[in-house]
Backbone bond lengths (Angstrom), bond angles and torsions (degrees), N, CA, C in turn:
res aa  C-N    CA-C-N  psi(-1)  N-CA   C-N-CA  omega(-1)  CA-C   N-CA-C  phi
1 M - - - 1.474 - - 1.548 105.84 -
2 Y 1.342 112.23 144.50 1.428 121.75 178.33 1.515 109.37 -66.10
3 K 1.363 117.39 132.76 1.472 123.77 -178.26 1.490 109.97 -126.29
4 D 1.362 116.69 135.98 1.464 115.50 166.11 1.456 108.45 -82.51
5 T 1.329 116.50 163.13 1.471 123.89 175.88 1.531 107.71 -86.70
6 P 1.273 119.81 160.29 1.485 119.81 176.33 1.523 111.57 -57.63
7 L 1.358 115.94 -36.12 1.469 120.85 -177.94 1.520 114.66 -78.16
8 L 1.334 116.78 -31.04 1.438 121.20 -165.18 1.547 108.23 -136.42
9 E 1.369 114.51 137.23 1.433 121.64 -177.17 1.560 106.74 -135.26
10 L 1.287 113.96 136.08 1.499 120.22 172.08 1.526 106.78 -100.93
11 R 1.324 118.98 133.03 1.417 124.37 176.35 1.494 111.22 -131.46
12 K 1.362 118.62 147.50 1.479 118.64 170.99 1.487 109.17 -59.17
13 S 1.329 114.89 128.93 1.456 120.42 -177.11 1.527 113.07 -67.19
14 K 1.330 116.51 156.23 1.418 122.25 -178.66 1.537 107.43 -121.89
15 P 1.370 121.60 147.95 1.356 124.22 -177.03 1.552 113.63 -55.45
16 E 1.308 117.00 -30.68 1.521 119.56 -178.41 1.505 110.49 -71.46
17 E 1.337 119.91 -9.86 1.496 121.45 175.86 1.523 111.70 -85.58
18 A 1.353 118.52 -9.78 1.465 123.15 -170.19 1.541 112.07 -60.86
19 A 1.340 119.00 -34.97 1.495 118.60 177.49 1.519 111.91 -66.22
20 H 1.301 115.94 -36.85 1.480 118.69 175.45 1.514 111.19 -64.33
21 F 1.340 117.92 -39.74 1.469 121.41 -177.36 1.582 107.19 -65.02
22 A 1.315 115.93 -46.78 1.453 118.96 179.59 1.518 112.06 -59.92
23 E 1.289 118.96 -38.59 1.396 125.61 177.18 1.515 111.91 -63.76
24 M 1.364 115.81 -46.12 1.455 122.15 179.91 1.579 109.28 -61.47
25 E 1.329 117.11 -39.80 1.531 118.95 179.31 1.495 112.09 -64.18
26 R 1.287 117.85 -31.65 1.441 119.97 -174.77 1.560 114.97 -86.86
27 S 1.344 116.54 0.56 1.457 117.01 -179.52 1.615 105.99 -67.85
28 N 1.315 112.73 152.89 1.506 119.80 -173.27 1.479 109.65 -57.59
29 D 1.350 120.90 -38.11 1.505 119.17 -176.65 1.538 112.84 -84.37
30 T 1.339 117.68 7.82 1.494 117.24 -179.41 1.514 109.71 -123.66
31 Q 1.279 119.16 -34.66 1.466 122.17 -166.37 1.558 112.72 -61.85
32 E 1.345 116.40 -23.54 1.490 112.90 -179.49 1.498 112.32 -82.08
33 F 1.322 119.93 -8.19 1.425 122.27 -176.42 1.548 114.20 -110.37
34 V 1.288 116.80 -6.48 1.481 120.43 176.33 1.496 111.82 -131.44
35 I 1.311 118.01 149.81 1.441 121.58 172.39 1.543 104.02 -89.59
36 P 1.350 116.07 107.96 1.470 120.70 -171.05 1.558 112.47 -68.47
37 Y 1.294 115.10 148.52 1.404 122.29 176.01 1.566 108.77 -106.48
38 S 1.352 114.02 153.52 1.491 118.55 174.05 1.527 107.65 -73.61
39 V 1.335 115.61 168.11 1.473 119.10 174.34 1.537 110.81 -59.43
40 G 1.408 115.72 -40.76 1.422 117.29 -178.59 1.515 112.11 -67.26
41 Q 1.330 117.48 -35.04 1.492 118.93 175.92 1.457 111.32 -61.61
42 H 1.367 115.58 -45.28 1.531 119.22 179.25 1.541 107.83 -59.83
43 E 1.324 116.47 -49.77 1.483 118.77 -178.36 1.506 113.73 -56.07
44 S 1.341 117.25 -47.12 1.484 120.88 176.28 1.434 112.25 -58.33
45 L 1.350 120.89 -48.53 1.396 123.10 179.45 1.533 114.92 -63.36
46 I 1.307 117.36 -39.12 1.431 120.75 174.89 1.519 112.85 -60.54
47 E 1.327 114.99 -41.19 1.474 120.62 -176.77 1.527 111.93 -78.38
48 G 1.315 115.12 -20.03 1.480 118.85 -175.43 1.547 110.93 -86.03
49 D 1.326 114.89 -173.96 1.461 117.50 -179.23 1.490 111.53 -120.75
50 E 1.330 119.81 17.00 1.478 122.73 179.64 1.516 112.20 -78.35
51 V 1.330 115.49 -34.31 1.471 120.41 -175.34 1.580 107.94 -134.72
52 I 1.276 113.99 165.66 1.497 122.29 178.15 1.555 105.69 -113.03
53 Y 1.254 119.60 120.48 1.465 126.28 173.93 1.507 107.87 -100.18
54 L 1.360 114.84 127.52 1.435 121.60 176.22 1.579 106.39 -120.95
55 S 1.323 116.08 129.40 1.409 123.28 179.32 1.513 106.83 -93.18
56 V 1.328 114.71 138.01 1.511 120.46 -179.59 1.525 107.45 -103.29
57 Y 1.342 116.25 118.33 1.440 121.32 178.39 1.539 109.31 -110.37
58 H 1.265 118.55 131.60 1.450 125.12 175.02 1.532 106.86 -114.59
59 Y 1.330 117.15 117.83 1.477 121.71 -175.08 1.519 110.04 45.47
60 Q 1.335 114.59 53.26 1.456 123.72 175.85 1.512 117.60 61.78
61 T 1.345 117.03 14.15 1.468 125.70 175.69 1.483 109.75 -109.38
62 L 1.329 117.30 129.02 1.516 120.96 177.63 1.585 104.75 -67.22
63 T 1.347 110.97 122.13 1.482 118.44 -179.55 1.497 113.10 -126.75
64 G 1.337 117.07 0.05 1.493 120.13 178.98 1.454 115.39 174.33
65 F 1.336 115.23 -178.12 1.459 115.92 176.02 1.542 107.64 -154.70
66 M 1.377 115.13 167.33 1.427 123.00 176.08 1.506 109.72 -132.11
67 I 1.287 118.36 152.41 1.482 123.43 172.28 1.492 107.00 -123.11
68 L 1.326 114.47 124.14 1.517 123.98 177.72 1.504 108.76 -114.54
69 A 1.299 118.16 149.79 1.500 123.97 168.39 1.466 107.71 -131.01
70 K 1.336 117.63 124.68 1.499 122.28 179.13 1.576 103.21 -83.34
71 E 1.310 112.78 110.60 1.439 122.73 -175.53 1.501 109.47 -79.85
72 S 1.304 119.81 -43.36 1.466 125.18 177.74 1.512 108.38 -149.53
73 E 1.315 119.11 -173.48 1.446 121.57 -179.38 1.494 111.12 -58.92
74 Q 1.350 120.63 -29.59 1.459 122.51 -172.82 1.473 115.57 -114.23
75 V 1.366 116.19 -7.08 1.501 116.76 -168.83 1.543 108.71 -127.54
76 V 1.316 113.67 133.71 1.509 121.82 176.24 1.483 109.42 -117.90
77 E 1.329 117.44 133.92 1.441 122.75 171.32 1.540 107.60 -90.32
78 F 1.263 114.17 123.31 1.532 123.73 176.04 1.513 105.85 -86.56
79 R 1.342 116.40 96.67 1.462 117.60 -169.42 1.517 111.81 -86.31
80 R 1.253 117.02 -35.40 1.518 115.40 -174.48 1.536 108.25 -157.27
81 I 1.348 112.33 144.82 1.493 120.45 163.90 1.513 104.46 -139.81
82 V 1.398 113.07 135.70 1.379 121.36 177.24 1.571 105.04 -133.46
83 I 1.303 118.40 121.51 1.420 120.82 174.43 1.474 107.42 -120.06
84 A 1.328 118.34 131.81 1.479 125.58 -173.75 1.565 107.52 -75.58
85 D 1.278 118.77 -44.24 1.471 122.71 -177.09 1.553 113.03 -93.04
86 K 1.267 117.27 85.57 1.473 121.86 -172.37 1.557 112.20 -79.42
87 G 1.275 118.85 154.51 1.422 122.00 172.30 1.525 114.59 88.33
88 Q 1.352 116.56 7.08 1.489 120.96 -178.12 1.530 111.57 -111.27
89 G 1.333 116.90 2.49 1.507 118.80 -178.93 1.507 112.53 82.64
90 L 1.347 121.68 4.11 1.433 122.53 -178.56 1.524 112.02 -67.77
91 G 1.321 117.16 -34.38 1.518 119.54 176.75 1.503 110.82 -63.80
92 Q 1.285 117.62 -41.27 1.471 119.59 176.27 1.531 113.86 -63.90
93 L 1.284 114.67 -43.72 1.483 117.85 175.31 1.527 112.01 -65.09
94 A 1.329 117.82 -37.62 1.443 122.02 -179.85 1.588 107.47 -67.17
95 I 1.255 119.15 -42.14 1.505 122.57 178.90 1.488 109.33 -62.07
96 T 1.303 119.04 -48.10 1.437 122.25 179.10 1.543 110.48 -59.78
97 A 1.286 116.80 -44.07 1.495 120.56 174.56 1.512 112.69 -59.30
98 M 1.401 115.96 -42.62 1.453 119.76 178.15 1.430 113.49 -62.17
99 E 1.358 117.49 -40.09 1.507 123.44 175.85 1.462 111.54 -57.01
100 Q 1.323 116.71 -45.89 1.482 121.92 178.84 1.499 109.38 -62.98
101 Y 1.344 120.17 -44.99 1.453 125.74 179.01 1.543 110.60 -60.99
102 C 1.330 116.87 -39.83 1.494 120.77 178.69 1.534 107.96 -64.83
103 A 1.369 117.62 -47.94 1.444 121.25 -177.52 1.521 114.79 -67.43
104 Q 1.341 114.05 -43.43 1.423 118.77 -174.44 1.510 119.86 -91.50
105 V 1.337 114.78 -32.01 1.489 119.30 -177.48 1.537 108.49 -99.03
106 L 1.341 117.58 -41.89 1.450 119.84 -178.07 1.551 114.62 -94.34
107 N 1.380 111.85 -5.04 1.542 116.94 178.01 1.507 112.67 59.50
108 C 1.296 118.96 38.23 1.512 125.47 -177.46 1.527 109.22 -102.73
109 S 1.297 113.95 148.87 1.495 119.97 179.07 1.499 112.12 -113.64
110 K 1.285 121.80 -1.97 1.446 121.64 -178.35 1.541 110.03 -148.84
111 V 1.294 115.98 137.21 1.486 123.98 176.09 1.534 107.74 -119.83
112 W 1.261 118.49 135.29 1.492 120.23 173.16 1.504 107.09 -132.28
113 L 1.412 113.16 159.96 1.432 121.97 -175.38 1.544 108.39 -155.14
114 D 1.253 114.91 166.20 1.459 120.07 168.85 1.528 107.70 -126.54
115 V 1.363 116.84 149.06 1.391 122.57 -178.04 1.529 106.93 -144.07
116 F 1.353 116.74 136.30 1.407 121.20 179.63 1.534 108.47 -62.76
117 E 1.326 116.57 139.99 1.477 120.11 -178.04 1.514 109.79 -61.52
118 S 1.317 117.73 -30.51 1.488 120.65 178.42 1.517 113.80 -69.64
119 N 1.311 118.71 -15.37 1.432 126.57 -179.43 1.549 108.37 -82.54
120 Q 1.287 115.87 72.31 1.524 117.61 -173.00 1.545 110.31 -69.97
121 R 1.329 119.50 -33.13 1.464 122.87 175.55 1.530 107.47 -57.54
122 G 1.306 114.61 -56.99 1.559 119.68 -178.20 1.527 110.61 -56.91
123 W 1.354 117.24 -49.44 1.411 119.57 -178.13 1.581 111.82 -57.60
124 H 1.368 113.43 -44.22 1.467 120.17 -179.21 1.564 110.80 -58.08
125 I 1.352 111.91 -48.45 1.492 116.88 -177.84 1.484 112.78 -66.49
126 Y 1.339 119.12 -36.97 1.450 120.70 -179.64 1.541 109.48 -67.49
127 T 1.402 115.71 -43.55 1.484 119.32 177.01 1.520 110.89 -59.28
128 K 1.312 113.60 -46.37 1.523 121.24 -176.88 1.532 107.10 -59.09
129 L 1.337 122.99 -34.52 1.379 127.06 -176.86 1.519 115.20 -89.40
130 G 1.368 114.93 4.76 1.482 118.62 172.47 1.500 117.07 101.21
131 Y 1.349 116.56 6.41 1.474 117.93 178.15 1.523 106.31 -81.30
132 R 1.361 111.63 146.55 1.536 120.46 179.31 1.466 110.50 -124.27
133 Q 1.349 114.67 143.58 1.474 120.37 -179.56 1.497 108.08 -71.43
134 F 1.353 116.72 137.90 1.435 121.96 174.09 1.528 113.05 -126.08
135 K 1.296 116.66 -7.28 1.521 117.68 -173.52 1.530 106.98 -167.45
136 I 1.312 116.02 154.25 1.486 123.57 169.09 1.478 109.43 -121.62
137 G 1.297 116.77 140.43 1.482 122.36 179.43 1.513 110.92 -141.29
138 E 1.241 114.57 -164.45 1.528 120.55 -177.17 1.547 107.87 -147.70
139 H 1.343 115.89 145.51 1.433 121.72 173.45 1.549 105.66 -142.20
140 Q 1.322 117.75 121.04 1.463 125.14 178.32 1.519 110.44 47.25
141 G 1.364 114.84 45.80 1.437 119.46 173.45 1.583 114.84 84.27
142 K 1.340 114.52 -4.82 1.473 121.77 -178.65 1.526 109.79 -102.10
143 R 1.327 115.99 137.43 1.462 118.41 178.13 1.496 111.88 -76.15
144 L 1.365 114.45 136.42 1.388 122.11 178.36 1.602 111.64 -114.05
145 I 1.246 115.51 135.72 1.451 119.91 178.57 1.578 107.37 -106.11
146 F 1.279 115.83 120.02 1.489 119.84 178.50 1.561 107.65 -93.70
147 M 1.368 113.21 130.92 1.462 119.06 -176.53 1.558 111.09 -131.78
148 E 1.302 115.11 154.94 1.502 118.49 179.07 1.490 111.56 -143.46
149 K 1.305 114.86 159.26 1.425 119.46 175.92 1.551 108.29 -144.16
150 I 1.332 114.68 135.27 1.475 121.11 177.42 1.487 103.73 -89.58
151 L 1.321 115.61 130.23 1.481 121.48 -174.95 1.552 107.49 -87.76
């Protein structure tokens, strides 16, 4: 069964968290790596059924969020992770918890993602956690690295 760690907990996101998510995306050390959504876009997506929003709590404080999209019965697209408090290993803990969630709650066996080539921190973390490149693409003139992991 999926378990949160004592330090970190993933929860289904709530619409009232959307303003925090939009603010996190616009921080100087995040905005160059994600295409930010408005508060309204976050609220609509949280309330809809196209994607799964997971809020990341560290010691009961909202510190980030993730967006997942179930692509098929066995495959999840890991669309976004934003962690406000960088450099503490929380992103790595959150990704590991997300993988357990995907395997145990969503019954998926593969997670894939894309990361801008310029996002060296993200690329390094994904590689460290076992993700492997399977394709290269481009978005608005920026190179994208597509990575996947079998769970």
